[in-house]
BASEKOL-581555 format. One line per 5 residues: number of its first residue (from 1); for each residue x, y, z of N, C-alpha, C, O. Coordinates in nm, 3 decimals, padded with zeros to 5 digits. Layout:
# residues N
NUM = X Y Z X Y Z X Y Z X Y Z | ... $
# end
This chain:
# residues 192
1 = 07.352 10.610 12.989 07.463 10.691 13.039 07.607 10.629 13.027 07.610 10.549 13.121 | 07.685 10.626 12.985 07.812 10.561 12.987 07.839 10.641 13.108 07.786 10.747 13.139 | 07.956 10.555 13.191 07.999 10.580 13.295 08.162 10.591 13.245 08.205 10.494 13.182 | 08.261 10.711 13.273 08.330 10.694 13.291 08.457 10.657 13.346 08.565 10.648 13.288 | 08.421 10.633 13.495 08.532 10.597 13.612 08.449 10.483 13.667 08.337 10.479 13.717 $
6 = 08.544 10.388 13.639 08.500 10.269 13.636 08.481 10.197 13.825 08.467 10.077 13.850 | 08.486 10.291 13.913 08.457 10.282 14.081 08.304 10.353 14.067 08.226 10.375 14.159 | 08.288 10.376 13.955 08.107 10.387 13.984 08.078 10.285 13.925 07.974 10.242 13.976 | 08.128 10.191 13.810 08.061 10.079 13.830 08.006 09.976 13.946 07.907 09.903 13.947 | 08.108 09.998 14.043 08.164 09.882 14.140 08.038 09.886 14.244 08.041 09.994 14.303 $
11 = 07.959 09.828 14.274 07.886 09.889 14.415 07.889 09.804 14.554 07.801 09.803 14.640 | 07.953 09.767 14.553 08.008 09.680 14.688 08.082 09.791 14.734 08.050 09.803 14.852 | 08.176 09.893 14.700 08.295 09.977 14.712 08.204 10.142 14.726 08.164 10.206 14.628 | 08.195 10.165 14.803 08.107 10.287 14.810 08.230 10.424 14.778 08.342 10.423 14.829 | 08.187 10.519 14.698 08.267 10.598 14.647 08.334 10.714 14.797 08.441 10.774 14.793 $
16 = 08.226 10.718 14.923 08.326 10.748 14.978 08.285 10.910 15.040 08.172 10.908 15.090 | 08.337 11.019 15.046 08.315 11.188 15.063 08.415 11.225 14.902 08.528 11.185 14.874 | 08.342 11.296 14.837 08.385 11.381 14.737 08.448 11.475 14.813 08.409 11.537 14.912 | 08.604 11.479 14.725 08.693 11.614 14.772 08.686 11.678 14.617 08.655 11.632 14.507 | 08.727 11.801 14.664 08.741 11.888 14.481 08.854 11.828 14.436 08.898 11.719 14.473 $
21 = 08.907 11.913 14.341 09.025 11.880 14.247 09.142 11.913 14.325 09.193 12.023 14.346 | 09.178 11.793 14.366 09.328 11.833 14.448 09.439 11.801 14.293 09.428 11.733 14.190 | 09.536 11.886 14.346 09.646 11.909 14.271 09.680 11.760 14.246 09.656 11.688 14.343 | 09.734 11.694 14.129 09.757 11.586 14.164 09.661 11.490 14.112 09.708 11.377 14.097 | 09.554 11.503 14.085 09.429 11.428 14.084 09.361 11.480 13.978 09.272 11.565 13.967 $
26 = 09.425 11.406 13.899 09.295 11.444 13.773 09.209 11.385 13.724 09.167 11.308 13.809 | 09.147 11.373 13.619 09.026 11.245 13.615 09.027 11.146 13.668 08.918 11.091 13.667 | 09.126 11.080 13.732 09.159 10.944 13.685 09.139 10.906 13.881 09.107 10.791 13.914 | 09.160 11.002 13.975 09.189 11.035 14.125 09.132 10.948 14.190 09.185 10.892 14.286 | 08.976 10.917 14.130 08.880 10.828 14.205 08.949 10.705 14.236 08.944 10.643 14.343 $
31 = 09.058 10.655 14.063 09.146 10.493 14.058 09.216 10.516 14.143 09.228 10.415 14.213 | 09.295 10.631 14.195 09.440 10.605 14.290 09.363 10.645 14.429 09.402 10.628 14.544 | 09.305 10.673 14.406 09.222 10.670 14.558 09.203 10.485 14.612 09.248 10.403 14.692 | 09.084 10.504 14.482 09.039 10.317 14.544 09.145 10.199 14.537 09.137 10.092 14.599 | 09.257 10.243 14.442 09.401 10.161 14.438 09.420 10.215 14.613 09.349 10.175 14.705 $
36 = 09.470 10.260 14.619 09.487 10.330 14.758 09.416 10.236 14.877 09.476 10.165 14.958 | 09.282 10.253 14.867 09.227 10.222 14.972 09.239 10.069 14.984 09.256 10.011 15.092 | 09.224 09.981 14.812 09.258 09.846 14.833 09.371 09.838 14.892 09.365 09.799 15.009 | 09.470 09.862 14.851 09.628 09.859 14.918 09.633 09.879 15.075 09.674 09.777 15.131 | 09.602 09.983 15.159 09.577 09.964 15.238 09.502 09.839 15.344 09.538 09.774 15.442 $
41 = 09.376 09.851 15.257 09.324 09.701 15.304 09.377 09.581 15.298 09.346 09.475 15.354 | 09.467 09.610 15.221 09.576 09.452 15.190 09.662 09.447 15.302 09.691 09.360 15.384 | 09.691 09.556 15.285 09.816 09.571 15.404 09.728 09.557 15.540 09.770 09.455 15.595 | 09.672 09.589 15.582 09.552 09.551 15.674 09.511 09.411 15.744 09.496 09.372 15.860 | 09.503 09.359 15.625 09.496 09.235 15.615 09.590 09.150 15.673 09.582 09.069 15.765 $
46 = 09.704 09.194 15.581 09.830 09.067 15.596 09.838 09.155 15.750 09.944 09.093 15.758 | 09.831 09.220 15.850 09.876 09.260 15.963 09.799 09.204 16.071 09.848 09.185 16.182 | 09.688 09.178 16.043 09.599 09.060 16.118 09.611 08.907 16.091 09.519 08.827 16.105 | 09.765 08.871 16.042 09.726 08.723 16.033 09.884 08.656 16.122 09.994 08.711 16.117 | 09.870 08.600 16.155 09.968 08.489 16.253 10.105 08.504 16.136 10.217 08.526 16.184 $
51 = 10.092 08.495 16.022 10.259 08.510 15.950 10.284 08.663 15.969 10.388 08.690 16.028 | 10.218 08.754 15.934 10.233 08.869 16.022 10.344 08.885 16.119 10.460 08.923 16.110 | 10.247 08.832 16.239 10.351 08.874 16.385 10.469 08.722 16.414 10.539 08.723 16.516 | 10.476 08.638 16.344 10.570 08.561 16.322 10.714 08.616 16.217 10.832 08.587 16.238 | 10.664 08.696 16.113 10.738 08.713 16.052 10.818 08.862 16.129 10.941 08.863 16.128 $
56 = 10.763 08.953 16.178 10.780 09.056 16.269 10.869 09.004 16.400 10.965 09.062 16.451 | 10.816 08.894 16.434 10.930 08.822 16.547 11.024 08.837 16.483 11.095 08.937 16.486 | 11.044 08.718 16.396 11.190 08.680 16.355 11.262 08.800 16.298 11.385 08.810 16.304 | 11.153 08.925 16.222 11.285 09.026 16.213 11.340 09.069 16.343 11.459 09.042 16.358 | 11.269 09.141 16.463 11.349 09.182 16.564 11.426 09.086 16.600 11.539 09.131 16.578 $
61 = 11.441 08.948 16.656 11.531 08.841 16.660 11.657 08.843 16.598 11.766 08.842 16.655 | 11.629 08.849 16.447 11.776 08.892 16.386 11.840 08.955 16.403 11.960 08.950 16.429 | 11.699 09.105 16.378 11.816 09.225 16.488 11.868 09.214 16.570 11.991 09.219 16.565 | 11.800 09.195 16.686 11.895 09.179 16.824 12.009 09.077 16.813 12.099 09.072 16.897 | 12.004 09.008 16.720 12.102 08.865 16.713 12.196 08.980 16.667 12.260 09.055 16.740 $
66 = 12.192 08.979 16.527 12.285 09.049 16.421 12.372 09.216 16.567 12.490 09.250 16.580 | 12.310 09.243 16.602 12.372 09.329 16.654 12.410 09.334 16.790 12.422 09.439 16.852 | 12.432 09.196 16.848 12.461 09.124 16.983 12.560 09.037 16.938 12.656 09.005 17.008 | 12.539 08.989 16.802 12.658 08.856 16.800 12.758 08.890 16.692 12.864 08.840 16.730 | 12.773 08.932 16.610 12.810 09.016 16.512 12.983 09.039 16.567 13.031 09.016 16.678 $
71 = 13.046 09.092 16.444 13.198 09.141 16.523 13.150 09.321 16.505 13.090 09.376 16.413 | 13.190 09.361 16.595 13.151 09.542 16.647 13.199 09.611 16.536 13.186 09.732 16.547 | 13.254 09.570 16.422 13.246 09.659 16.296 13.135 09.647 16.200 13.099 09.715 16.104 | 13.092 09.539 16.255 12.964 09.480 16.114 12.812 09.537 16.205 12.706 09.489 16.162 | 12.805 09.605 16.288 12.679 09.593 16.415 12.655 09.754 16.372 12.734 09.847 16.364 $
76 = 12.556 09.747 16.354 12.495 09.911 16.283 12.381 09.943 16.431 12.352 10.061 16.410 | 12.333 09.916 16.515 12.244 09.919 16.633 12.326 09.900 16.746 12.396 09.799 16.735 | 12.341 09.961 16.848 12.409 09.963 16.949 12.338 09.898 17.048 12.223 09.941 17.043 | 12.354 09.782 17.172 12.316 09.710 17.260 12.332 09.820 17.396 12.247 09.819 17.486 | 12.433 09.901 17.399 12.416 10.015 17.481 12.353 10.097 17.486 12.333 10.157 17.592 $
81 = 12.282 10.142 17.336 12.176 10.260 17.338 12.045 10.195 17.349 11.944 10.261 17.329 | 12.036 10.047 17.385 11.927 10.026 17.381 11.846 09.966 17.232 11.736 09.910 17.232 | 11.920 09.990 17.128 11.873 09.912 17.016 11.793 10.037 16.911 11.701 10.033 16.829 | 11.876 10.137 16.961 11.720 10.270 16.909 11.694 10.264 16.755 11.607 10.334 16.704 | 11.745 10.211 16.708 11.756 10.197 16.551 11.596 10.113 16.538 11.487 10.152 16.494 $
86 = 11.648 09.963 16.608 11.514 09.880 16.604 11.408 09.970 16.663 11.307 09.963 16.594 | 11.397 10.037 16.746 11.270 10.113 16.818 11.255 10.208 16.752 11.156 10.269 16.792 | 11.323 10.277 16.630 11.280 10.395 16.550 11.151 10.300 16.433 11.033 10.328 16.413 | 11.253 10.160 16.364 11.136 10.098 16.234 11.058 10.081 16.278 10.952 10.106 16.221 | 11.061 10.021 16.428 10.934 09.937 16.487 10.823 10.021 16.489 10.705 09.990 16.474 $
91 = 10.899 10.192 16.520 10.775 10.281 16.571 10.761 10.346 16.453 10.650 10.397 16.438 | 10.828 10.357 16.376 10.778 10.356 16.231 10.667 10.310 16.165 10.580 10.380 16.113 | 10.673 10.161 16.167 10.600 10.072 16.129 10.462 10.063 16.185 10.363 10.051 16.114 | 10.460 10.069 16.329 10.344 10.052 16.375 10.250 10.249 16.350 10.134 10.289 16.351 | 10.366 10.306 16.333 10.253 10.510 16.284 10.202 10.477 16.134 10.123 10.537 16.061 $
96 = 10.256 10.392 16.120 10.156 10.388 15.916 10.102 10.247 15.943 10.040 10.216 15.842 | 10.097 10.149 16.032 09.994 10.018 16.069 09.841 10.088 16.089 09.729 10.072 16.040 | 09.910 10.181 16.198 09.717 10.261 16.236 09.639 10.326 16.145 09.519 10.307 16.130 | 09.712 10.409 16.081 09.619 10.524 16.004 09.584 10.365 15.866 09.469 10.332 15.837 | 09.707 10.297 15.808 09.642 10.229 15.699 09.511 10.110 15.771 09.423 10.071 15.693 $
101 = 09.508 10.063 15.914 09.408 10.032 15.977 09.328 10.049 15.979 09.241 09.965 15.954 | 09.306 10.169 16.009 09.165 10.337 16.020 09.113 10.323 15.941 08.994 10.292 15.949 | 09.202 10.342 15.778 09.119 10.346 15.716 09.095 10.274 15.589 09.096 10.306 15.470 | 09.066 10.130 15.677 09.038 09.962 15.596 08.935 09.982 15.674 08.828 09.977 15.612 | 08.926 10.006 15.801 08.826 09.992 15.823 08.719 10.096 15.811 08.599 10.070 15.808 $
106 = 08.767 10.202 15.806 08.589 10.333 15.718 08.597 10.280 15.555 08.508 10.313 15.477 | 08.687 10.213 15.521 08.616 10.157 15.392 08.532 10.039 15.400 08.460 10.017 15.302 | 08.529 09.950 15.509 08.463 09.849 15.538 08.332 09.923 15.602 08.230 09.919 15.533 | 08.326 09.980 15.710 08.179 10.069 15.725 08.133 10.132 15.618 08.010 10.136 15.622 | 08.175 10.180 15.529 08.106 10.258 15.382 08.087 10.119 15.335 07.968 10.100 15.359 $
111 = 08.123 10.038 15.296 08.073 09.890 15.247 07.909 09.801 15.307 07.813 09.743 15.257 | 07.970 09.845 15.467 07.852 09.765 15.568 07.702 09.862 15.533 07.584 09.829 15.528 | 07.786 10.018 15.511 07.670 10.082 15.500 07.580 10.060 15.392 07.472 10.006 15.415 | 07.612 10.097 15.276 07.578 10.040 15.160 07.497 09.891 15.183 07.374 09.887 15.190 | 07.580 09.776 15.193 07.523 09.672 15.186 07.411 09.651 15.304 07.357 09.540 15.311 $
116 = 07.369 09.766 15.411 07.270 09.754 15.491 07.123 09.828 15.484 07.013 09.814 15.537 | 07.203 09.939 15.358 07.038 10.017 15.294 07.004 09.908 15.170 06.890 09.869 15.147 | 07.096 09.876 15.113 07.028 09.733 14.988 06.993 09.660 15.052 06.938 09.569 14.989 | 06.995 09.639 15.197 06.934 09.488 15.266 06.809 09.602 15.334 06.703 09.571 15.388 | 06.840 09.678 15.320 06.707 09.764 15.360 06.587 09.790 15.257 06.468 09.759 15.267 $
121 = 06.639 09.839 15.179 06.561 09.841 15.048 06.494 09.688 15.014 06.375 09.657 15.012 | 06.618 09.602 14.988 06.499 09.480 14.971 06.444 09.425 15.087 06.396 09.315 15.062 | 06.433 09.452 15.181 06.326 09.383 15.265 06.185 09.483 15.256 06.077 09.441 15.296 | 06.200 09.592 15.209 06.076 09.684 15.185 06.025 09.638 15.070 05.903 09.644 15.057 | 06.106 09.581 14.964 06.028 09.495 14.863 06.019 09.371 14.871 05.981 09.322 14.764 $
126 = 06.038 09.297 14.952 05.985 09.162 14.978 05.826 09.187 15.086 05.719 09.126 15.086 | 05.880 09.310 15.172 05.715 09.326 15.295 05.627 09.366 15.164 05.511 09.325 15.175 | 05.652 09.430 15.052 05.565 09.512 14.989 05.505 09.387 14.916 05.386 09.358 14.934 | 05.589 09.310 14.830 05.560 09.178 14.768 05.487 09.095 14.859 05.378 09.062 14.813 | 05.517 09.044 14.991 05.425 08.986 15.072 05.308 09.021 15.111 05.215 08.940 15.109 $
131 = 05.294 09.137 15.150 05.120 09.229 15.165 05.056 09.218 15.001 04.937 09.190 14.991 | 05.123 09.235 14.899 05.042 09.224 14.769 04.996 09.068 14.735 04.905 09.047 14.655 | 05.073 08.945 14.810 05.030 08.820 14.788 04.954 08.784 14.892 04.899 08.674 14.888 | 04.935 08.882 15.020 04.825 08.851 15.106 04.689 08.875 15.054 04.607 08.784 15.043 | 04.664 09.012 15.019 04.529 09.088 14.943 04.525 08.957 14.895 04.457 08.871 14.950 $
136 = 04.617 08.928 14.763 04.556 08.859 14.653 04.499 08.722 14.702 04.401 08.666 14.652 | 04.575 08.674 14.808 04.519 08.529 14.853 04.390 08.567 14.933 04.300 08.483 14.931 | 04.380 08.621 14.966 04.238 08.703 15.060 04.140 08.731 14.946 04.023 08.695 14.949 | 04.194 08.794 14.849 04.062 08.789 14.719 04.022 08.667 14.640 03.927 08.632 14.571 | 04.145 08.613 14.685 04.118 08.444 14.591 04.027 08.374 14.676 03.928 08.326 14.621 $
141 = 04.044 08.357 14.809 03.936 08.300 14.924 03.804 08.365 14.883 03.712 08.286 14.861 | 03.782 08.477 14.871 03.678 08.565 14.858 03.583 08.516 14.687 03.460 08.510 14.690 | 03.622 08.500 14.619 03.618 08.438 14.502 03.546 08.301 14.504 03.441 08.276 14.445 | 03.637 08.198 14.599 03.614 08.110 14.553 03.496 08.038 14.698 03.456 07.923 14.716 | 03.471 08.164 14.775 03.357 08.149 14.866 03.246 08.159 14.831 03.157 08.112 14.902 $
146 = 03.207 08.244 14.673 03.112 08.264 14.643 03.115 08.151 14.546 03.002 08.103 14.538 | 03.206 08.085 14.464 03.225 07.960 14.347 03.141 07.827 14.440 03.130 07.779 14.553 | 03.099 07.815 14.312 03.044 07.658 14.372 03.115 07.577 14.346 03.179 07.577 14.240 | 03.126 07.434 14.485 03.255 07.348 14.494 03.172 07.254 14.327 03.074 07.257 14.252 | 03.310 07.177 14.355 03.223 07.011 14.316 03.161 06.961 14.365 03.094 06.893 14.288 $
151 = 03.127 06.944 14.492 03.032 06.821 14.574 02.920 06.894 14.560 02.826 06.830 14.512 | 02.894 07.026 14.590 02.807 07.111 14.566 02.760 07.110 14.431 02.640 07.079 14.433 | 02.810 07.133 14.291 02.765 07.068 14.188 02.691 06.932 14.145 02.596 06.913 14.070 | 02.777 06.841 14.223 02.738 06.678 14.215 02.585 06.684 14.284 02.482 06.660 14.219 | 02.588 06.716 14.412 02.432 06.722 14.480 02.364 06.752 14.386 02.280 06.673 14.344 $
156 = 02.388 06.915 14.309 02.252 06.974 14.259 02.230 06.915 14.114 02.133 06.948 14.045 | 02.321 06.833 14.075 02.277 06.746 13.979 02.218 06.598 14.005 02.117 06.554 13.950 | 02.286 06.541 14.083 02.163 06.424 14.140 02.040 06.440 14.207 01.958 06.351 14.230 | 02.030 06.618 14.251 01.924 06.632 14.294 01.789 06.641 14.151 01.672 06.606 14.141 | 01.895 06.714 14.054 01.776 06.736 13.941 01.750 06.593 13.866 01.650 06.554 13.804 $
161 = 01.885 06.524 13.894 01.799 06.385 13.786 01.755 06.316 13.860 01.762 06.198 13.825 | 01.685 06.345 14.004 01.654 06.269 14.079 01.483 06.355 14.023 01.388 06.298 13.969 | 01.491 06.464 14.050 01.386 06.559 13.996 01.288 06.505 13.830 01.171 06.514 13.793 | 01.402 06.458 13.779 01.396 06.448 13.650 01.320 06.319 13.599 01.238 06.299 13.509 | 01.383 06.236 13.699 01.322 06.104 13.725 01.208 06.081 13.759 01.134 06.000 13.702 $
166 = 01.170 06.173 13.891 00.974 06.146 13.935 00.915 06.217 13.820 00.796 06.237 13.840 | 00.960 06.267 13.694 00.843 06.383 13.645 00.793 06.272 13.549 00.682 06.228 13.519 | 00.962 06.238 13.500 00.964 06.139 13.341 00.841 06.015 13.409 00.741 05.997 13.339 | 00.850 05.946 13.524 00.742 05.849 13.588 00.636 05.890 13.622 00.535 05.820 13.628 | 00.644 06.045 13.656 00.482 06.095 13.652 00.399 06.129 13.538 00.277 06.142 13.551 $
171 = 00.497 06.153 13.352 00.487 06.147 13.287 00.399 06.024 13.212 00.300 06.020 13.139 | 00.464 05.955 13.253 00.495 05.783 13.203 00.324 05.750 13.309 00.229 05.738 13.232 | 00.294 05.739 13.423 00.158 05.794 13.463 00.051 05.800 13.423 -00.052 05.732 13.424 | 00.113 05.961 13.358 -00.041 06.029 13.345 -00.075 05.990 13.188 -00.182 06.000 13.128 | 00.100 05.926 13.128 00.004 05.894 12.977 -00.078 05.746 12.993 -00.175 05.715 12.925 $
176 = -00.018 05.665 13.095 -00.114 05.522 13.084 -00.237 05.556 13.157 -00.349 05.510 13.138 | -00.196 05.651 13.252 -00.432 05.750 13.262 -00.452 05.736 13.151 -00.508 05.638 13.103 | -00.396 05.869 13.066 -00.515 05.863 12.954 -00.546 05.783 12.863 -00.647 05.785 12.793 | -00.434 05.688 12.860 -00.419 05.599 12.784 -00.590 05.517 12.838 -00.698 05.534 12.782 | -00.569 05.454 12.926 -00.691 05.354 12.964 -00.815 05.501 12.979 -00.928 05.455 12.966 $
181 = -00.818 05.646 13.000 -00.924 05.686 13.011 -00.992 05.656 12.879 -01.098 05.594 12.862 | -00.917 05.707 12.793 -00.957 05.702 12.646 -00.973 05.614 12.584 -01.003 05.630 12.466 | -00.954 05.447 12.657 -01.012 05.363 12.613 -01.119 05.279 12.671 -01.168 05.177 12.623 | -01.146 05.337 12.778 -01.281 05.340 12.842 -01.382 05.425 12.741 -01.481 05.378 12.685 | -01.350 05.516 12.736 -01.444 05.617 12.638 -01.472 05.581 12.528 -01.588 05.589 12.487 $
186 = -01.364 05.528 12.448 -01.433 05.493 12.309 -01.484 05.350 12.315 -01.517 05.309 12.203 | -01.505 05.224 12.456 -01.539 05.078 12.427 -01.716 05.101 12.545 -01.736 05.123 12.664 | -01.803 05.077 12.424 -01.969 05.091 12.479 -01.933 05.014 12.598 -01.847 04.929 12.619 | -02.038 05.077 12.684 -02.062 05.031 12.802 -02.153 04.908 12.850 -02.263 04.918 12.797 | -02.147 04.840 12.899 -02.180 04.680 12.934 -02.308 04.726 12.996 -02.313 04.820 13.075 $
191 = -02.448 04.633 12.941 -02.547 04.669 13.000 -02.569 04.520 13.047 -02.552 04.411 12.991 | -02.618 04.563 13.184 -02.655 04.401 13.256 -02.776 04.367 13.259 -02.808 04.258 13.307 $
# end
């Protein structure tokens, strides 16, 4: 079964909760949500860097310097009013940053949950494989226990060869004895 949505193919990024058909979200609504999620993660990652803090500090310093040192006609924020425009800009930035960071954390939690489930399944498979291999090793040990070893076979063959050697010596003596008996019977007795 082919999947139409490319987001379905990504196993490292869970889909999250499904919602009904929202106006403006057609068939590719998952793409736009995933794209927005990636965008929020990129913003959250960017806000967590020293470069962002340095840039925000330079922006605030430049704003305050311009509105303090520039000619009166060029100023757009008042020092007397406590830089209201700067406060509004920074408040708006913070009000957008917090939800973006929360969205990024939720996506990371979803990925961690999926990763945890995959790790758990992998651990179950590994445990099952290990138990199977342990049973097989025990079965092999039991089978080998009943099997003759190389030393045992050598000892049995030596004993058999010794027995055959003794038997051949006995057969040779028996043949000699029969030959001697037959020659005695065939020879006439001496009269004294």
